[in-house]
C-alpha positions in Angstrom: 6.8 -16.3 17.1 5.5 -14.1 19.4 7.8 -11.4 18.7 6.8 -11.8 14.9 3.3 -11.7 15.3 3.5 -8.2 17.6 5.6 -6.8 14.7 3.2 -7.8 12.3 0.0 -6.6 14.1 2.1 -3.1 14.8 2.9 -2.9 10.8 -1.2 -3.7 10.1 -2.4 -1.2 13.0 0.1 1.8 11.0 -0.9 1.3 7.5 -5.0 1.0 8.9 -4.2 4.5 11.0 -3.1 6.2 7.9 -6.3 5.3 5.8 -9.2 6.0 8.0 -8.0 9.5 9.7 -8.6 11.5 6.7 -12.3 10.1 5.8 -13.3 12.5 8.8 -13.5 15.5 6.9 -16.6 15.8 5.2 -16.0 16.8 1.6 -18.1 15.5 -1.8 -16.1 13.9 -4.7 -15.7 16.4 -7.5 -18.6 16.0 -10.6 -18.1 15.4 -14.2 -18.5 18.8 -15.4 -16.5 19.9 -18.8 -16.2 23.4 -17.9 -12.7 25.2 -18.0 -11.4 24.6 -14.5 -11.0 28.9 -14.1 -14.7 28.9 -14.8 -16.4 26.3 -12.6 -15.3 25.1 -9.6 -17.1 21.5 -10.3 -14.3 21.1 -12.6 -11.0 19.5 -11.4 -10.7 16.2 -9.5 -9.5 13.7 -11.7 -11.9 15.3 -14.5 -10.2 14.5 -17.7 -12.4 17.0 -19.5 -10.7 20.1 -17.1 -8.7 22.8 -19.1 -6.4 24.4 -17.0 -7.0 28.4 -17.1 -5.0 31.0 -17.3 -4.9 32.1 -14.0 -3.5 28.3 -13.2 -2.2 27.3 -15.9 -0.4 24.2 -14.2 -2.8 21.6 -13.2 -1.9 19.9 -9.8 -1.1 15.8 -9.2 -1.7 14.9 -5.9 0.3 12.5 -4.3 -0.5 10.2 -1.2 1.2 9.2 1.6 2.6 5.5 2.8 -0.4 3.3 3.4 -2.9 5.7 2.1 -4.7 6.1 -1.2 -5.4 9.1 -3.6 -8.7 9.5 -2.3 -8.5 9.3 1.6 -5.3 11.4 1.5 -6.9 13.7 -0.6 -10.4 14.2 0.7 -10.2 17.7 2.1 -7.4 19.5 0.2 -8.4 18.1 -3.3 -12.0 20.3 -3.4 -10.4 23.2 -2.1 -7.7 23.0 -4.7 -10.6 22.2 -7.1 -12.8 25.3 -5.4 -10.2 27.8 -6.1 -9.9 26.8 -9.9 -7.1 24.0 -10.4 -7.5 20.8 -12.2 -6.7 18.3 -9.9 -5.7 15.1 -10.5 -4.4 12.1 -8.4 -4.0 8.2 -8.4 -3.1 5.3 -5.8 0.6 4.4 -6.8 2.8 2.0 -5.2 0.0 -1.2 -4.6 0.8 -4.3 -3.2 -1.1 -7.1 -1.5 -3.3 -4.9 -0.1 -4.5 -3.6 -3.4 -6.1 0.1 -3.7 -7.2 0.3 -0.1 -3.1 0.9 1.0 -0.8 2.0 -1.9 2.7 3.3 -1.4 4.1 0.5 0.2 5.7 -0.7 -3.4 10.1 0.0 -3.6 9.9 4.0 -4.0 11.7 4.1 -7.3 9.1 1.9 -8.9 6.7 4.3 -7.5 8.6 6.8 -9.0 8.4 5.5 -12.3 4.5 5.0 -11.7 4.3 8.9 -11.0 6.5 10.1 -14.2 4.2 7.9 -16.3 0.5 9.5 -14.4 2.6 13.0 -14.8 2.9 12.6 -18.7 -0.8 11.1 -18.9 -2.0 14.6 -17.0 0.1 16.8 -19.2 -1.1 15.2 -22.2 -4.9 15.2 -21.0 -4.5 19.1 -20.4 -2.1 20.2 -22.8 -0.1 21.6 -19.8 3.5 21.4 -20.7 4.2 21.3 -16.8 2.3 20.3 -13.5 2.5 21.1 -10.1 2.7 18.5 -7.4 1.9 18.6 -4.1 2.5 15.4 -1.9 2.1 13.9 2.0 5.0 12.2 3.6 5.7 9.4 1.0 4.2 11.7 -1.2 7.1 14.2 -0.9 10.0 11.3 -1.1 8.6 9.7 -4.4 8.6 13.2 -6.3 11.6 14.7 -5.2 13.2 11.0 -6.6 11.3 11.4 -9.6 12.5 15.1 -10.2 16.1 14.5 -9.6 16.9 10.9 -11.3 13.6 10.5 -13.7 13.8 13.7 -15.4 10.8 15.3 -13.8 12.6 18.2 -13.1 11.6 19.4 -16.7 8.0 18.7 -16.3 7.4 20.0 -12.7 6.4 23.9 -11.9 6.1 24.1 -8.5 6.4 21.3 -5.5 5.0 21.7 -2.2 5.0 18.8 0.4 3.8 18.4 4.1 4.7 15.6 6.2 8.1 15.6 4.4 10.6 13.1 4.5 13.9 12.8 2.6 16.2 11.5 5.0 14.6 8.9 6.1 12.7 8.1 9.2 12.0 5.2 12.3 8.2 5.6 11.2 7.5 5.7 14.6 9.8 3.2 16.0 8.8 0.5 13.5 11.7 0.8 11.2 14.0 0.3 14.4 12.2 -2.7 15.3 12.2 -4.3 12.2 16.1 -3.8 11.8 16.5 -5.1 15.7 14.5 -8.3 14.7 16.0 -8.5 11.3 13.0 -8.8 9.5 13.4 -6.4 6.9 13.4 -8.8 4.2 9.7 -10.0 5.6 8.7 -6.3 5.2 9.4 -6.3 1.2 8.1 -10.1 1.4 4.7 -8.7 2.5 4.4 -5.9 0.0 6.3 -3.0 1.8 9.6 -2.5 0.0 8.9 0.9 0.9 9.6 0.2 4.5 12.8 -0.9 3.8 13.6 2.5 1.8 12.8 4.4 4.5 15.6 3.1 6.7 18.2 5.8 6.9 20.9 4.5 5.4 19.0 2.5 2.6 20.3 2.6 -1.0 16.7 4.5 -2.1 18.0 7.0 0.7 21.5 7.1 -0.6 21.0 8.0 -4.0 18.1 10.3 -3.2 20.9 12.2 -1.1 24.0 12.0 -3.2 23.8 15.6 -3.6 21.1 18.0 -2.6 17.5 16.4 -3.0 16.5 19.7 -4.8 17.5 20.2 -8.2 17.5 23.2 -10.7 14.1 24.2 -12.1 11.3 23.5 -10.1 10.3 25.7 -7.1 10.4 23.6 -3.8 8.3 24.3 -0.4 8.6 21.7 2.3 5.9 22.4 5.3 7.1 19.9 8.1 5.4 20.1 12.1 7.2 19.6 15.3 4.6 17.4 16.4 5.4 14.6 14.0 5.9 11.1 15.4 6.0 9.0 12.2 8.8 11.8 10.3 11.3 11.4 13.0 13.0 13.6 13.4 10.7 15.9 12.1 13.9 17.7 10.8 13.7 14.6 7.6 11.9 17.0 6.2 13.7 19.9 5.8 15.7 20.3 2.3 19.2 22.2 2.3 18.9 26.1 1.3 19.0 26.9 -2.3 17.2 29.7 -4.2 14.6 27.7 -5.6 13.9 25.9 -1.6 11.5 27.3 1.0 11.2 25.3 4.3 8.2 26.2 6.3 8.0 24.6 10.4 4.2 25.0 10.6 4.2 26.4 14.2 6.7 29.1 12.8 3.8 30.1 11.2 1.0 29.4 13.4 1.8 28.9 17.2 -1.8 27.4 17.9 -1.5 24.7 14.9 -0.8 21.1 17.0 -1.3 18.9 13.9 0.5 15.8 13.9 1.8 13.7 10.8 -1.7 12.4 9.7 -3.7 15.8 10.7 -1.7 17.7 8.2 -4.0 16.2 5.5 -7.2 17.9 7.1 -5.0 21.2 8.4 -6.8 24.6 7.1 -3.6 26.2 7.9 -1.8 24.1 5.6 -4.4 24.3 2.8 -3.8 28.1 3.4 0.2 27.5 3.0 -0.3 25.0 -0.3 -2.4 27.5 -2.2 -0.4 30.7 -1.2 2.9 28.5 -2.8 1.3 27.4 -5.9 -0.1 31.0 -6.8 2.3 33.5 -4.8 1.0 36.5 -6.8 -2.4 35.4 -5.9 -1.8 34.7 -2.7 -3.9 36.2 0.2 -2.8 36.9 4.1 -2.3 34.2 5.9 -4.4 33.5 8.5 -3.6 31.4 11.7 -6.3 29.1 13.1 -6.0 26.7 16.2 -6.2 23.4 15.0 -5.4 19.6 16.9 -5.5 16.2 15.6 -4.1 15.4 19.4 -0.7 14.3 17.9 -2.3 11.9 15.4 
């Protein structure tokens, strides 16, 4: 019983940590303007009247990480994309016992189906035939499954992920502990089917990795950090080489960046890379900036 209490305490703390870090970023929510995204930076984040511009014809769908929600995970990046002329949309998916405070906990195949419905809603509202997807952590795994197994490849133009994870992780030791204590069933019972899905060798990961994760159609960009202690090893976020795949190890671009897994969400270097990958023709010279979140 003592081991059980310890395990549940660690699990809860890990969920809470992922929902608090990005609230340190100072940004205002998007206003409810109705002008096209190309003409008004106030248009964008979950503004269903936003219309994509000729410069940025694909709206951007943001997909948060495990234990986060659509608001806190992108409190920095969403306004940045909005200010650069994009229509931007997000939702909290995979809600279980903790509701909207902590999403991404439901089984990931179910979350991928939720994402499919949301993408179709964005396409219908904006008139766009395709969207771009930008995701963090589990927000890379779920879209990868959606594009490979649920027809999403025909509806996504560019995919950019950071803190990516396609091959599983110990979740900083949590999954290893759960396996040692035979608590995988308990994790699912308290509303974290995604935790079980992330165990290396899970049925979900086996299906995702049956053949290349990246499928023809969308362009895939995945950004990882060597200081990631949540996705372990960080190389789980690298995709097999392909003409439509770009793998980026953040420190290869910027040796002054010491961001850990959660810090990527507020990292200005990551924001630059995302903007440049969404719009290669309009990309700006990359400027390496000192950044650290003390390994978080």
